[in-house]
C-alpha positions in Angstrom: 4.2 5.2 17.5 2.2 7.8 19.7 1.4 10.6 17.5 -0.9 14.1 17.9 -2.8 13.5 14.9 -6.0 11.2 14.0 -3.8 9.1 11.3 -1.3 6.4 12.0 2.1 5.3 10.5 2.5 1.6 8.9 5.6 -0.6 7.3 4.6 -2.6 4.5 6.3 -5.4 4.2 7.1 -5.0 0.6 10.5 -3.2 1.4 12.1 -6.9 2.0 10.3 -8.3 -0.5 13.4 -6.0 -2.9 15.7 -8.3 -2.1 15.9 -11.4 -4.8 12.0 -10.9 -5.9 11.2 -11.7 -1.9 13.0 -15.1 -2.1 15.7 -13.7 0.5 13.1 -12.9 3.4 10.6 -15.7 2.4 8.0 -16.7 5.3 9.5 -14.7 7.2 6.5 -11.7 7.7 6.9 -13.2 12.0 10.6 -11.1 11.6 8.9 -8.1 9.6 6.5 -7.3 12.8 8.9 -7.7 15.4 11.1 -5.1 13.3 7.5 -3.0 12.7 7.2 -2.4 16.7 10.8 -1.7 17.5 10.6 0.4 14.3 7.9 2.5 16.0 5.2 1.6 13.8 1.7 0.9 14.8 0.9 -1.4 12.1 1.7 -3.4 8.8 0.8 -4.6 5.2 1.8 -7.3 4.4 1.6 -8.6 0.8 -1.3 -11.4 -0.2 1.7 -14.6 -1.5 4.0 -14.2 1.5 3.1 -14.5 4.2 4.5 -17.9 5.2 4.1 -19.8 7.9 1.1 -17.0 9.2 -1.8 -16.9 6.9 -4.3 -18.4 9.6 -6.8 -15.7 12.0 -5.4 -17.4 14.8 -1.9 -17.1 14.0 -1.4 -13.9 12.8 -3.3 -12.9 15.3 -1.4 -14.2 18.1 2.1 -12.5 16.6 0.5 -8.9 15.9 -0.9 -9.5 19.7 2.3 -10.5 20.8 4.2 -7.4 19.5 0.9 -4.7 19.2 0.9 -4.0 16.0 -2.5 -3.9 14.0 -3.0 -5.8 10.5 -3.3 -2.1 9.0 -4.3 -3.7 5.5 -3.0 -6.6 3.6 -2.0 -6.3 -0.1 -3.8 -8.8 -3.0 -1.2 -8.4 -5.9 -2.7 -10.1 -9.1 -2.4 -9.8 -12.6 -5.6 -9.4 -14.0 -5.5 -10.0 -17.2 -8.3 -10.5 -18.5 -12.1 -9.8 -18.6 -12.8 -12.0 -16.2 -10.9 -12.9 -12.8 -9.1 -16.4 -13.4 -9.9 -18.9 -11.4 -7.4 -18.9 -9.6 -7.3 -14.9 -9.4 -10.9 -15.6 -7.1 -9.3 -17.7 -4.5 -6.6 -15.8 -3.8 -9.2 -12.7 -3.6 -11.5 -15.1 -1.6 -8.8 -16.3 1.2 -7.7 -12.8 1.5 -10.8 -11.7 2.5 -12.2 -14.7 4.2 -8.4 -13.8 6.4 -9.2 -10.1 6.7 -13.4 -10.2 8.3 -10.3 -11.4 11.7 -9.4 -7.8 11.8 -12.2 -5.6 11.7 -11.2 -2.4 10.1 -7.7 -3.5 8.0 -8.4 -3.2 4.3 -8.1 -5.1 1.4 -5.5 -3.0 -0.7 -5.9 -4.2 -4.6 -3.0 -3.5 -6.9 -2.5 -5.1 -10.8 1.3 -6.8 -11.2 2.8 -4.6 -14.3 2.8 -6.6 -17.2 2.9 -4.5 -20.2 0.4 -1.8 -21.7 -0.1 -3.2 -24.5 -4.1 -3.2 -25.4 -4.2 -0.8 -22.8 -8.6 0.9 -23.5 -9.4 -2.9 -22.9 -7.2 -3.8 -20.4 -7.8 -0.2 -18.0 -11.5 -1.2 -18.1 -10.8 -4.4 -17.2 -9.1 -3.6 -14.1 -11.4 -1.7 -13.7 -14.5 -4.2 -13.8 -12.6 -7.0 -11.5 -11.6 -4.0 -9.1 -15.1 -3.3 -8.4 -16.3 -6.8 -8.5 -13.7 -8.0 -5.5 -14.6 -4.9 -3.6 -17.8 -5.7 -3.9 -17.8 -9.7 -2.7 -14.8 -7.9 0.1 -17.8 -5.2 1.3 -20.3 -7.9 1.0 -18.3 -9.3 4.1 -17.5 -6.7 6.2 -13.8 -5.9 4.7 -13.5 -2.2 3.6 -10.9 -1.9 0.3 -8.9 0.3 -1.8 -7.5 0.7 -5.0 -3.6 1.1 -5.4 -2.4 2.3 -8.5 1.7 1.9 -9.1 4.4 2.7 -11.8 7.1 0.9 -13.3 7.1 1.6 -17.0 5.0 -1.5 -17.8 2.2 -0.3 -15.7 -1.2 0.2 -16.9 -2.1 2.7 -13.9 0.8 5.0 -14.2 -0.2 8.4 -16.1 -2.4 10.8 -14.9 -4.4 9.4 -18.5 -4.4 5.9 -17.1 -5.3 8.1 -13.4 -8.3 10.1 -14.5 -9.9 6.7 -16.9 -9.4 4.6 -13.8 -10.4 5.9 -10.0 -12.4 7.8 -12.0 -14.6 4.7 -13.3 -13.9 3.0 -9.3 -17.5 2.3 -8.1 -16.4 4.9 -5.1 -19.6 2.9 -2.8 -17.4 0.1 -2.6 -13.4 0.8 -3.6 -11.0 3.5 -2.0 -8.0 5.1 -3.5 -4.4 3.8 -1.7 -2.7 7.5 -3.3 1.5 6.1 -3.2 2.9 9.1 -3.2 6.5 8.0 -5.0 4.2 6.4 -7.6 2.6 9.8 -8.3 5.9 12.0 -9.4 7.4 8.6 -10.7 4.4 8.9 -13.4 5.3 12.8 -13.6 2.4 14.2 -11.5 2.5 16.0 -8.2 1.7 14.1 -5.8 -0.8 16.8 -2.9 -2.1 17.6 -6.8 -3.6 14.4 -7.8 -4.5 13.6 -3.5 -6.5 16.8 -3.7 -8.3 16.2 -7.3 -9.3 12.8 -5.6 -9.3 13.5 -2.0 -12.9 11.9 -1.6 -12.0 8.4 -2.5 -8.7 8.2 -0.1 -8.8 5.3 2.5 -5.2 4.8 2.7 -2.0 6.1 1.6 1.6 5.3 0.8 5.0 7.2 1.8 7.4 6.4 -0.9 10.2 9.0 -1.7 11.1 9.4 -4.8 15.1 11.1 -6.2 14.2 10.4 -9.7 18.0 8.5 -9.9 16.6 7.4 -11.9 13.6 6.2 -9.4 12.7 5.5 -5.7 15.0 7.5 -2.4 15.4 6.3 1.2 12.5 7.6 2.8 13.2 11.6 3.6 16.4 11.4 1.3 14.7 12.9 -2.0 12.0 14.7 -3.4 8.4 13.9 -2.0 7.8 17.5 0.0 5.9 14.9 2.5 5.2 17.9 4.6 2.9 19.4 2.9 1.7 15.9 1.9 1.0 15.3 6.0 0.2 19.2 6.7 -3.2 18.9 4.0 -3.8 15.0 6.0 -3.7 17.0 8.9 -6.3 19.5 7.4 -8.5 17.3 5.4 -8.5 15.7 9.2 -7.8 12.3 7.8 -7.9 9.3 10.3 -6.4 6.1 8.3 -3.1 4.5 7.9 -0.4 6.1 5.9 2.4 2.9 5.1 5.9 4.0 4.5 6.9 1.9 1.9 10.8 2.0 0.5 11.3 0.9 -3.0 15.1 2.5 -3.1 18.2 0.6 -4.0 19.5 0.5 0.6 15.9 -1.4 0.3 17.9 -4.2 -1.4 20.3 -5.2 1.0 19.1 -3.2 4.3 15.3 -4.1 4.9 15.6 -4.1 8.5 17.9 -1.0 8.2 15.2 0.5 6.4 12.4 -0.1 7.9 14.3 1.2 11.1 14.9 4.8 9.7 11.4 5.3 8.0 10.1 4.7 12.1 12.8 7.1 13.4 12.4 9.6 10.2 8.7 9.8 10.7 9.5 10.1 14.8 12.0 12.4 14.8 12.1 14.6 11.8 8.4 14.4 10.4 6.1 14.7 13.3 8.5 17.3 15.3 7.4 19.6 11.6 4.4 19.7 11.7 3.7 20.7 15.8 
């Protein structure tokens, strides 16, 4: 969508994943790109293992070009529960990096799947070491990287203490940070305060709303102060992607409609409030 600001807005494929753990919309990345374009978004961030028939660069580029949508990033979501990557995890990471090499500027967004808060100190340390190694391999091949914490109760990247330990241990020469404002507030933090604290690491941003009833809300219907956050990003001259993502109950039943709503909200509510 046209914007007088240096950043651009995109859609997150996870909005579709909410329904039936992704099975309802499996192999429909092409459809998601269509809806993303219809919503007025400039880019899309798919999930690495959920790309269906479009995991190869030629097919993906053809579909993106057809709709005038860019590949903003790919979310690499893996367990990473050991001291080292498993053979399968390394294969998945390297396959994702190889694909991203064909889309200059698109980011590798690393996300750990939540599997419990046991052995917390060891698993935090292992996660940082693995993320830094994956990022180093990617950056050495020209692919920029960003780490995305999340906030389910079984996540080890949920709390302010988790952030302090993990984010401050990232190798900033190869790994940036994706603040997801919905996950931040869901983890008990003020999103803008935390973004200011680690401002130098931000190279990708996720917008998701939160109501506390019990968690996420339709974008623009919750308690996240998007105007203040976006105004701060403008002041910082942030020029990367802002990816809109919904995990509210509406996304379960109507991810297409929710994505269209998100585009309309950005265009008709958020941007006019900043001009």
